[in-house]
C-alpha positions in Angstrom: -36.9 -2.0 47.7 -38.0 -2.2 44.1 -37.3 -0.1 41.1 -39.3 -0.2 37.9 -37.5 -2.5 35.5 -36.2 -0.5 32.5 -37.3 -1.7 29.1 -34.1 -2.5 27.3 -35.0 -1.5 23.7 -32.6 1.5 24.0 -30.2 3.3 26.3 -32.2 4.7 29.3 -32.9 8.4 29.7 -33.2 10.4 32.9 -36.8 9.6 33.3 -36.2 5.9 33.3 -32.9 6.0 35.2 -34.4 8.1 37.9 -36.2 5.1 39.5 -33.0 3.1 39.6 -31.3 6.0 41.3 -34.2 6.5 43.7 -34.1 2.9 44.8 -30.3 2.9 45.2 -30.4 6.2 47.2 -33.2 5.0 49.4 -31.6 1.6 50.0 -28.4 3.4 51.1 -30.4 5.6 53.4 -32.1 2.7 55.1 -28.9 0.9 55.5 -27.4 4.0 57.0 -30.2 3.8 59.6 -29.4 0.2 60.3 -32.3 -1.4 58.5 -32.1 -4.8 56.8 -32.6 -3.9 53.1 -32.7 -5.7 49.8 -33.0 -3.5 46.6 -33.8 -5.1 43.3 -34.4 -4.3 39.6 -33.5 -5.7 36.2 -33.7 -5.4 32.5 -37.3 -5.9 31.1 -36.5 -7.9 28.0 -39.7 -9.3 26.6 -42.7 -7.8 24.8 -43.6 -6.4 21.5 -41.4 -3.4 21.0 -38.2 -5.6 21.1 -39.9 -8.3 19.0 -41.0 -5.7 16.4 -37.5 -4.2 16.3 -35.9 -7.6 16.0 -38.2 -8.4 13.0 -37.3 -5.1 11.4 -33.6 -5.9 11.8 -33.8 -9.6 11.0 -32.1 -10.6 14.2 -32.9 -12.6 17.3 -34.5 -10.5 20.0 -31.9 -11.8 22.5 -29.2 -10.1 20.4 -30.8 -6.7 21.1 -31.4 -7.3 24.8 -28.0 -8.7 25.5 -26.4 -5.6 24.0 -28.6 -3.2 25.9 -28.4 -5.1 29.2 -24.6 -4.8 29.0 -24.9 -1.1 28.5 -27.1 -0.7 31.5 -24.8 -2.7 33.7 -21.9 -0.4 32.7 -24.1 2.7 33.4 -25.0 1.4 36.8 -21.4 1.1 37.7 -20.7 4.7 36.4 -23.5 6.1 38.4 -22.5 4.1 41.6 -25.8 2.2 41.7 -24.3 -0.7 43.7 -26.8 -1.0 46.5 -29.2 -2.5 44.0 -29.1 -6.1 42.7 -29.8 -5.9 39.0 -30.8 -8.9 36.9 -32.9 -9.6 33.8 -36.2 -11.2 32.8 -34.3 -13.8 30.7 -32.9 -15.1 34.0 -33.7 -18.8 34.4 -34.8 -18.1 38.0 -37.3 -15.5 36.8 -38.7 -17.7 34.0 -39.2 -20.6 36.4 -40.7 -18.4 39.1 -43.2 -16.8 36.7 -44.4 -20.1 35.3 -44.7 -21.7 38.7 -46.5 -18.5 40.0 -49.2 -18.6 37.3 -49.8 -22.3 37.8 -50.8 -21.6 41.3 -53.0 -18.6 40.3 -54.7 -20.9 37.8 -55.2 -23.7 40.4 -56.9 -21.2 42.7 -59.5 -20.3 40.1 -58.3 -16.8 39.1 -57.4 -17.7 35.5 -59.9 -18.6 32.7 -59.7 -19.2 28.9 -61.6 -17.1 26.5 -62.0 -16.9 22.7 -61.4 -13.3 21.7 -61.3 -11.2 18.5 -57.9 -9.7 17.9 -56.3 -7.6 15.1 -54.5 -9.8 12.6 -52.0 -8.4 10.0 -52.5 -10.5 6.8 -49.4 -9.0 5.3 -47.1 -10.1 8.2 -49.2 -13.2 9.0 -49.4 -12.5 12.8 -51.8 -11.4 15.5 -51.1 -7.9 16.7 -51.1 -7.7 20.5 -50.2 -4.7 22.6 -47.7 -2.5 20.8 -47.8 -4.4 17.6 -50.9 -2.3 16.9 -51.3 1.5 17.2 -54.3 3.7 16.7 -56.5 6.4 18.2 -57.3 6.3 21.9 -61.1 5.9 22.5 -60.8 8.0 25.6 -58.7 11.1 24.8 -58.3 10.9 21.0 -54.5 10.5 21.0 -53.7 9.2 17.5 -50.6 7.1 18.4 -52.0 5.2 21.4 -50.5 1.7 21.8 -52.7 -1.4 22.1 -52.1 -1.9 25.8 -52.1 1.7 27.1 -52.4 5.2 26.0 -49.2 7.2 26.6 -51.2 10.5 26.8 -54.1 9.8 29.2 -52.7 6.6 30.8 -55.8 4.5 30.3 -55.3 0.8 30.0 -56.5 -0.5 26.6 -57.0 -3.6 24.6 -55.9 -3.7 20.9 -59.5 -3.9 19.7 -60.5 -0.7 21.5 -58.3 1.4 19.2 -59.9 3.5 16.6 -58.4 3.3 13.1 -55.9 0.7 14.1 -52.8 0.0 12.0 -50.0 -2.6 12.2 -46.9 -1.2 13.9 -44.6 -3.2 11.6 -45.9 -2.5 8.2 -48.6 0.2 8.8 -51.4 -1.8 7.0 -54.9 -2.0 8.3 -55.4 -5.3 10.3 -58.3 -7.7 10.1 -60.2 -9.0 13.1 -59.8 -12.7 13.7 -60.6 -15.1 16.6 -57.9 -16.5 18.9 -57.8 -17.9 22.4 -56.2 -16.2 25.5 -56.0 -16.7 29.2 -57.3 -14.0 31.5 -56.8 -12.9 35.1 -60.2 -12.6 36.8 -59.7 -9.2 38.3 -63.3 -8.6 39.2 -63.0 -11.4 41.9 -60.3 -9.3 43.6 -61.9 -5.8 43.2 -63.2 -5.6 46.8 -59.9 -6.6 48.3 -58.1 -4.1 46.1 -60.4 -1.2 47.2 -59.7 -2.1 50.8 -56.0 -2.2 50.2 -55.7 1.1 48.3 -58.2 3.0 50.5 -56.5 2.0 53.7 -52.9 2.7 52.5 -52.3 6.3 53.6 -48.7 6.1 52.5 -49.5 6.0 48.8 -48.9 9.4 47.2 -52.0 11.3 46.1 -51.3 10.8 42.4 -51.1 7.0 42.8 -54.0 6.7 45.2 -56.5 8.9 43.4 -55.9 7.5 39.9 -56.1 3.9 41.3 -59.4 4.6 43.1 -60.9 6.2 39.9 -60.0 3.0 38.0 -61.7 0.9 40.7 -64.8 3.1 40.7 -65.1 2.5 36.9 -65.1 -1.2 37.6 -62.3 -3.8 36.8 -62.5 -6.1 33.8 -60.6 -9.4 33.4 -57.1 -8.7 32.1 -55.4 -10.8 29.5 -52.4 -12.8 30.7 -51.2 -14.2 27.4 -50.1 -12.9 24.1 -49.4 -14.4 20.7 -45.9 -13.2 20.8 -43.0 -15.6 20.3 -40.5 -13.6 22.4 -41.4 -14.1 26.0 -42.0 -16.6 28.8 -44.0 -19.6 27.6 -47.5 -19.6 29.3 -47.8 -22.6 31.7 -51.6 -23.0 31.3 -53.2 -26.2 30.0 -53.7 -25.8 26.3 -51.7 -22.6 26.0 -48.9 -23.9 23.8 -47.5 -21.2 21.6 -48.6 -18.4 23.9 -46.4 -16.2 26.1 -47.1 -14.3 29.3 -47.9 -10.6 28.7 -44.7 -8.7 29.5 -46.3 -6.5 32.1 -47.8 -9.5 33.9 -44.4 -11.1 34.3 -42.1 -8.1 34.7 -43.8 -7.0 38.0 -43.1 -10.5 39.3 -39.4 -9.7 38.9 -39.6 -7.9 42.2 -40.0 -11.3 43.8 -37.9 -13.5 41.5 -34.9 -11.1 41.8 -35.0 -11.5 45.6 -35.2 -15.2 45.2 -32.3 -15.2 42.7 -30.2 -13.0 45.0 -30.9 -15.4 47.9 -29.8 -18.3 45.8 -26.6 -16.6 44.7 -25.6 -15.5 48.2 -26.5 -18.7 50.0 -29.6 -17.3 51.7 -32.6 -19.3 50.3 -34.8 -17.8 53.0 -34.5 -14.3 51.5 -37.7 -14.4 49.5 -39.8 -15.3 52.5 -38.0 -12.8 54.7 -38.6 -9.8 52.4 -42.0 -10.8 50.8 -43.8 -12.9 53.4 -42.7 -11.6 56.8 -45.2 -9.5 58.8 -42.7 -6.7 59.2 -41.6 -6.6 55.5 -42.2 -3.3 53.8 -41.9 -3.6 50.0 -41.4 -0.2 48.4 -41.7 0.4 44.6 -40.1 3.4 42.8 -41.9 4.0 39.6 -43.2 6.6 37.1 -46.8 7.7 37.1 -47.5 5.9 33.9 -46.9 2.6 35.7 -49.2 3.3 38.6 -52.1 0.9 37.7 -49.8 -2.0 37.3 -48.3 -1.5 40.8 -51.4 -0.5 42.7 -53.9 -2.8 41.1 -52.4 -5.5 38.8 -49.4 -6.4 41.0 -51.3 -6.5 44.3 -54.0 -8.5 42.6 -51.5 -11.1 41.4 -50.0 -11.4 44.9 -53.5 -11.9 46.4 -54.4 -14.5 43.8 -51.3 -16.6 44.4 -52.4 -17.5 47.9 -48.8 -17.6 48.9 -49.0 -15.0 51.7 -47.0 -12.4 50.0 -47.2 -8.9 51.6 -48.6 -6.1 49.4 -46.6 -3.0 48.4 -46.2 -0.9 51.5 -45.4 2.2 49.4 -45.5 3.0 45.7 -43.4 6.1 45.3 -44.5 7.4 41.9 -43.0 10.4 40.2 -44.4 12.7 37.5 -42.6 13.2 34.2 -39.3 14.9 33.4 -39.4 17.0 30.2 -36.6 18.6 28.3 -37.1 22.4 27.8 -40.8 21.7 28.1 -40.9 18.9 25.5 -41.6 15.2 26.3 -38.6 13.0 25.9 -38.3 11.4 22.4 -35.3 9.5 21.2 -36.5 9.7 17.6 -36.9 13.5 17.8 -33.6 13.8 19.7 -35.3 15.3 22.8 -34.0 14.3 26.2 -30.9 13.4 28.2 -29.6 9.8 27.7 -27.5 8.5 30.5 -24.5 7.4 28.4 -24.0 10.8 26.8 -24.7 12.6 30.1 -21.3 11.3 31.4 -19.5 13.6 28.9 -20.8 16.5 30.9 -20.3 15.4 34.5 -19.5 12.3 36.5 -22.1 9.9 37.8 -22.2 11.3 41.3 -23.0 14.8 40.2 -25.8 13.4 38.0 -27.1 11.4 41.0 -27.4 14.6 43.0 -28.9 16.7 40.2 -31.5 14.1 39.3 -32.6 13.7 42.9 -32.7 17.5 43.3 -35.1 17.7 40.3 -37.1 14.5 41.2 -40.7 15.3 40.1 -42.5 14.2 43.2 -45.6 16.3 42.9 -45.5 17.8 39.4 -43.6 17.5 36.2 -40.0 18.7 36.3 -38.4 20.5 33.3 -34.8 19.8 32.7 -32.7 22.5 31.1 -29.0 22.9 30.7 -29.3 26.3 32.4 -30.8 24.8 35.5 -28.2 22.0 35.4 -25.4 24.5 35.4 -27.0 26.4 38.3 -27.3 23.3 40.5 -23.7 22.2 39.9 -22.1 25.6 40.0 -24.1 27.6 42.5 -25.5 24.9 44.7 -22.8 22.2 44.8 -19.7 24.2 44.1 -20.3 27.8 45.4 -22.6 26.8 48.3 -21.8 23.3 49.6 -18.2 23.0 48.3 -17.3 26.5 49.3 -18.6 26.1 52.9 -16.7 22.8 53.3 -13.4 24.3 51.9 -13.6 27.5 54.0 -14.3 25.6 57.2 -11.7 23.0 56.7 -9.1 25.5 55.7 -9.7 27.6 58.8 -9.7 24.4 61.0 -6.4 23.3 59.4 -4.9 26.6 60.1 -6.0 26.3 63.8 -5.1 22.7 64.4 -2.8 21.6 61.6 -3.1 17.9 61.2 -4.1 17.5 64.8 -7.5 16.7 66.3 -9.7 19.6 67.4 -10.7 19.6 71.1 -14.4 20.4 70.9 -16.1 21.2 74.2 -19.0 23.5 73.7 -19.8 23.8 70.0 -21.1 27.0 68.5 -24.8 27.7 67.6 -24.4 26.1 64.1 -24.2 22.7 65.9 -27.9 23.0 67.0 -28.8 24.2 63.4 -27.1 21.0 62.1 -29.1 18.8 64.5 -32.3 20.4 63.4 -31.4 20.0 59.8 -30.7 16.4 60.2 -34.0 15.8 61.9 -35.8 17.5 59.0 -33.8 15.5 56.6 -34.8 12.2 58.3 -38.5 13.2 58.4 -38.4 14.0 54.6 -36.6 10.8 53.7 -39.0 8.7 55.8 -41.9 10.3 54.0 -40.3 9.6 50.6 -39.8 13.3 50.0 -36.4 12.8 48.6 -36.3 16.1 46.7 -37.0 18.0 49.9 -34.3 16.1 51.7 -31.7 17.1 49.1 -32.6 20.7 49.7 -32.0 20.4 53.5 -28.4 19.7 52.8 -28.0 22.8 50.7 -29.9 24.9 53.2 -27.5 23.9 56.0 -24.4 24.7 54.0 -26.0 28.1 53.0 -26.7 28.8 56.7 -23.1 27.9 57.4 -21.8 30.3 54.7 -23.9 33.1 56.1 -22.7 32.5 59.6 -19.1 32.5 58.4 -19.6 35.8 56.8 -21.1 37.4 59.9 -18.8 35.8 62.5 -15.6 36.2 60.5 -13.7 33.6 62.6 -10.5 34.2 60.6 -10.2 37.5 62.4 -10.4 35.8 65.8 -7.8 33.3 64.6 -5.4 36.2 63.9 -5.8 37.5 67.4 -5.5 34.1 69.0 -8.9 34.2 70.8 -9.9 30.9 72.3 -13.6 31.4 71.6 -12.9 30.5 68.0 -12.7 26.8 69.0 -16.3 26.7 69.8 -17.3 28.5 66.6 -15.1 26.2 64.5 -16.5 23.1 66.2 -20.0 24.2 65.4 -19.0 24.5 61.7 -17.4 21.1 61.8 -20.6 19.6 63.3 -22.5 21.1 60.4 -20.1 19.4 58.0 -20.6 16.1 59.9 -24.3 16.4 59.3 -23.8 17.3 55.6 -21.5 14.3 55.1 -24.1 12.0 56.7 -27.0 13.5 54.7 -25.0 13.5 51.5 -23.9 9.9 51.8 -26.9 8.2 50.0 -26.7 10.7 47.1 -22.9 11.2 46.6 -21.3 8.3 48.6 -17.7 8.9 47.4 -17.7 12.6 48.0 -19.4 12.1 51.4 -16.7 9.6 52.3 -14.0 12.0 51.3 -15.5 14.8 53.3 -15.9 12.5 56.3 -12.2 11.7 56.3 -11.2 15.3 55.9 -13.3 15.9 59.1 -11.2 13.5 61.0 -13.8 10.8 61.1 -13.0 7.1 60.7 -15.1 4.5 58.9 -17.9 5.7 56.6 -20.8 8.1 57.0 -23.0 5.2 55.8 -22.2 3.6 59.2 -23.4 6.6 61.1 -26.9 5.3 61.9 -28.1 8.6 60.5 -27.0 10.5 63.6 -24.3 13.0 64.4 -21.2 11.3 65.8 -20.6 11.7 69.5 -17.1 10.3 69.5 -14.0 12.6 69.6 -12.8 13.8 66.3 -9.5 12.5 64.9 -6.8 14.4 63.1 -8.1 16.6 60.3 -7.0 16.1 56.8 -5.9 18.9 54.5 -9.0 20.0 52.5 -9.3 19.1 48.9 -11.8 20.3 46.3 -15.1 18.4 46.3 -16.7 19.8 43.2 -15.7 21.2 39.8 -17.7 23.8 37.9 -19.2 23.1 34.5 -19.6 25.7 31.7 -22.4 28.2 32.4 -23.5 28.3 28.8 -26.3 25.9 27.9 -24.9 25.9 24.3 -21.5 24.7 25.6 -23.1 22.0 27.8 -25.1 20.8 24.9 -22.0 20.6 22.8 -20.2 18.6 25.5 -23.2 16.3 25.7 -23.1 15.7 22.0 -19.4 15.0 22.1 -18.2 18.1 20.2 -15.6 20.6 21.2 -16.5 23.8 22.9 
């Protein structure tokens, strides 16, 4: 289980953090089913944006990445992302793994040296790779395209392809000079990549179609090295002073992180078990802008290594999250950053909201109005209200004793059906749809409560109320199980109120068939947030309402 490695030049926003949450949620889900799972990610520390920022500040790049890595570690704890092993590209294990990996790729004839013309800034005295140079995209005309990829159309670029290029540091017009770089011979792998992508029916349409279009256009050799100082030293013969291009080493973190975790836990076989075994199923959670690197570049590298690594089994890519229709921009103050978000609600609530909004087929628009609706109407008034009503009635009937459930009411079969749909959605990586199944079941429970009015039967002492209540309790069992990957603490609290022992994560994703233990007195699961978008924005900004 792999999440895109967040680039640590700033605090992550929702769009970046979503992939970490997706991997954590899915790892919890698979463990709940009894699967053997490893989930990994880490801080992507190298590359030009951080080096440019360090040059502007006059500090060492490591100073920036150390600070931001520490922030992300704190945020992961706040958002309960603990099913995920999180490391960094400055890890000695990663550095050693990358250098050894590329030595093997070179030995197998997939790396060659080439003299190339590159933009050179005479004012700063450096070559301008990747994001050191900006200009107009030759494909779509976007005026602020970076030297490695256009943020608007997603096309992969080279710095010399930009129209009207300019230095990202000082803004001056660069000169074209000759330098040497080492390239991955992608055309040698084109046929194998077409077979891999064409035959992988699990890839989402957005990832599969865009990848096949790139292959139809024909692949070109891809530069592996850069003239950056901040990065992993290239291991190729004669490549002294060069570093590995950040994208070409960050994707290898999916392997090096598993190796590192195995070393730290005393399981050196872990890398082979999860990346070479015939039944291994690597899954990558990424954004759509990273698709080419995960469906083409990463598989190509795995093939070229000759090490027998399995290729990504699934690349679960999402569309963009916008803020009130605008693209996230830290400089423009547009977006939701994960440190400030905790002023509005706790990490578990955000986990649920972000997965509820997960843009799996089209862009999702975040608004404070929709956030308030999800928290207040869906979590509090729907799910929380159903749980509290049922548990209050059950506590009136049984006190702190254990209900005796023989034949459960009709809601029990509805719960079984909901759980089956949930499992189908999750297995298909339709996480957003799975979240909605939880809320649909609680809504069905609330409707049945209103129509059956079991409190009236309780007053008259009718025995038929036991079957009805047990049906409601079965629905809450299912809700606790389904909620567990998304809101593990609240699911555990609900589980205990239902008289269940252990943890819903140990349920094997099935309704329990053991007798229910004594019920606990119900407590409130959720708290409402202000309905006003203006008030929520003020909370987010840290000002008083």
